C-alpha positions as CSV (number, residue, x, y, z in Angstrom):
1,M,0.0,0.0,0.0
2,S,2.8,2.4,-0.8
3,G,1.7,6.0,-1.5
4,F,-0.9,6.0,1.3
5,S,-0.3,7.8,4.6
6,K,-0.5,5.9,7.9
7,T,-3.9,7.6,8.5
8,E,-5.2,6.4,5.2
9,R,-3.9,2.9,5.7
10,D,-5.5,2.9,9.2
11,A,-8.8,4.0,7.6
12,M,-8.6,1.1,5.1
13,K,-8.0,-1.4,7.9
14,Q,-10.9,0.1,9.7
15,R,-13.2,-0.4,6.7
16,A,-12.0,-4.0,6.3
17,E,-12.9,-4.6,10.0
18,E,-16.3,-3.0,9.4
19,L,-17.0,-5.4,6.6
20,R,-15.7,-8.4,8.6
21,A,-17.9,-7.4,11.6
22,T,-21.1,-7.8,9.5
23,K,-20.0,-10.7,7.3
24,G,-22.8,-13.4,7.4
25,V,-25.1,-11.1,9.4
26,K,-28.3,-10.3,7.6
27,G,-31.5,-8.3,7.9
28,A,-32.5,-6.7,11.1
29,A,-29.5,-8.1,13.0
30,K,-27.1,-6.5,10.5
31,K,-28.9,-3.1,10.7
32,A,-28.8,-3.3,14.5
33,K,-25.1,-4.1,14.5
34,E,-24.4,-1.3,12.1
35,L,-26.4,1.2,14.2
36,E,-24.4,0.1,17.2
37,A,-21.2,0.7,15.3
38,C,-22.4,4.2,14.2
39,V,-23.3,5.2,17.8
40,A,-20.0,3.8,19.1
41,A,-18.1,5.8,16.4
42,I,-19.9,8.9,17.5
43,D,-19.3,8.2,21.2
44,A,-15.6,7.7,20.5
45,L,-15.3,11.3,19.2
46,S,-14.6,14.4,21.3
47,G,-15.1,18.1,21.2
48,F,-16.9,19.6,18.2
49,D,-16.5,16.4,16.1
50,R,-18.7,14.6,18.6
51,E,-21.2,17.5,18.9
52,L,-21.6,17.7,15.1
53,S,-21.9,13.9,14.7
54,E,-24.5,13.6,17.5
55,R,-26.6,16.5,16.2
56,F,-26.3,15.3,12.5
57,H,-27.4,11.8,13.7
58,V,-30.5,13.4,15.2
59,V,-31.2,15.4,12.0
60,V,-30.9,12.3,9.8
61,S,-33.0,10.2,12.2
62,E,-35.8,12.8,12.1
63,E,-35.6,13.9,8.4
64,A,-34.7,10.6,6.8
65,P,-35.7,7.7,9.1
66,E,-35.5,5.4,6.1
67,L,-31.7,5.7,6.0
68,D,-29.7,3.1,7.9
69,P,-27.0,4.4,10.3
70,K,-23.6,2.6,9.9
71,T,-19.9,3.3,9.7
72,F,-17.9,3.8,6.6
73,Y,-14.1,4.0,7.1
74,G,-15.0,4.8,10.7
75,F,-17.2,7.8,9.8
76,P,-20.8,8.0,11.2
77,S,-22.7,7.3,7.9
78,Y,-26.2,6.8,6.6
79,A,-27.1,4.5,3.8
80,R,-30.0,3.6,1.5
81,D,-30.1,0.0,0.3
82,G,-26.6,-0.6,1.7
83,K,-25.0,2.4,-0.2
84,V,-23.7,5.3,1.9
85,I,-25.2,8.6,0.8
86,M,-24.1,10.9,3.6
87,F,-21.5,10.9,6.3
88,V,-19.7,13.1,8.8
89,Q,-15.9,13.2,8.4
90,P,-14.5,14.3,11.8
91,S,-11.6,16.7,11.8
92,S,-9.7,14.3,14.1
93,K,-9.8,11.5,11.5
94,F,-7.3,13.1,9.1
95,D,-6.1,16.0,11.4
96,T,-8.0,18.6,9.3
97,R,-9.0,22.1,10.4
98,Y,-12.7,21.3,10.5
99,P,-15.2,18.4,10.3
100,T,-17.3,18.1,7.2
101,V,-20.8,16.8,6.4
102,N,-20.6,15.0,3.0
103,F,-23.1,13.7,0.5
104,D,-22.2,11.0,-2.0
105,D,-23.6,10.6,-5.5
106,G,-26.6,8.7,-4.2
107,A,-27.8,11.9,-2.6
108,H,-30.1,13.9,-4.9
109,L,-28.5,17.3,-4.5
110,D,-28.1,17.9,-8.2
111,D,-28.4,21.5,-9.2
112,G,-27.3,22.3,-12.8
113,V,-23.9,21.3,-13.9
114,M,-22.1,21.9,-10.5
115,W,-23.1,21.8,-6.9
116,P,-21.4,21.3,-3.5
117,T,-21.4,17.9,-1.8
118,S,-19.1,18.6,1.2
119,F,-19.8,21.2,3.8
120,A,-17.3,22.4,6.4
121,V,-19.0,23.1,9.7
122,L,-17.3,25.2,12.3
123,E,-20.1,25.4,14.9
124,W,-23.6,24.1,15.3
125,T,-26.1,27.0,15.0
126,E,-29.8,27.2,14.2
127,D,-28.9,28.2,10.6
128,V,-26.5,25.2,10.2
129,E,-29.2,22.8,11.5
130,K,-31.8,24.3,9.2
131,T,-29.5,24.0,6.2
132,L,-28.5,20.4,7.0
133,R,-32.2,19.4,7.5
134,T,-33.0,20.9,4.1
135,L,-30.0,19.1,2.5
136,V,-30.9,15.7,4.1
137,R,-34.5,16.0,2.9
138,K,-33.4,16.9,-0.6
139,A,-30.8,14.1,-0.6
140,V,-33.4,11.4,0.0
141,S,-36.2,12.9,-2.2
């Protein structure tokens, strides 16, 4: 795995462990195990990474209860039909200046020929919550 940083290699190992942890587990048992892993990933965070992840978890639970919480490379993530469509990337994961809320291509945020899919969040405010609620609703529409 040359060319990857230690942090990137660790994230790949974490993803492999996530896949091993649910291998052979199906249906409701798999969803329960993935929810448990998502909550544990959030609980393992600290500071604003944790606050953002906790609050985003509530937003997704309220605005898109059809999504399944899970982890993806250790990130708190939310999937539809097994495919992650949104996740929180904590700043602590790759030692970045700020955490981000990210939407993958399964999210329906299309707007013309170019649109944002990653949002840096510096603090949780009413406006941030309102914006994220709107984005989550649009992502699953």
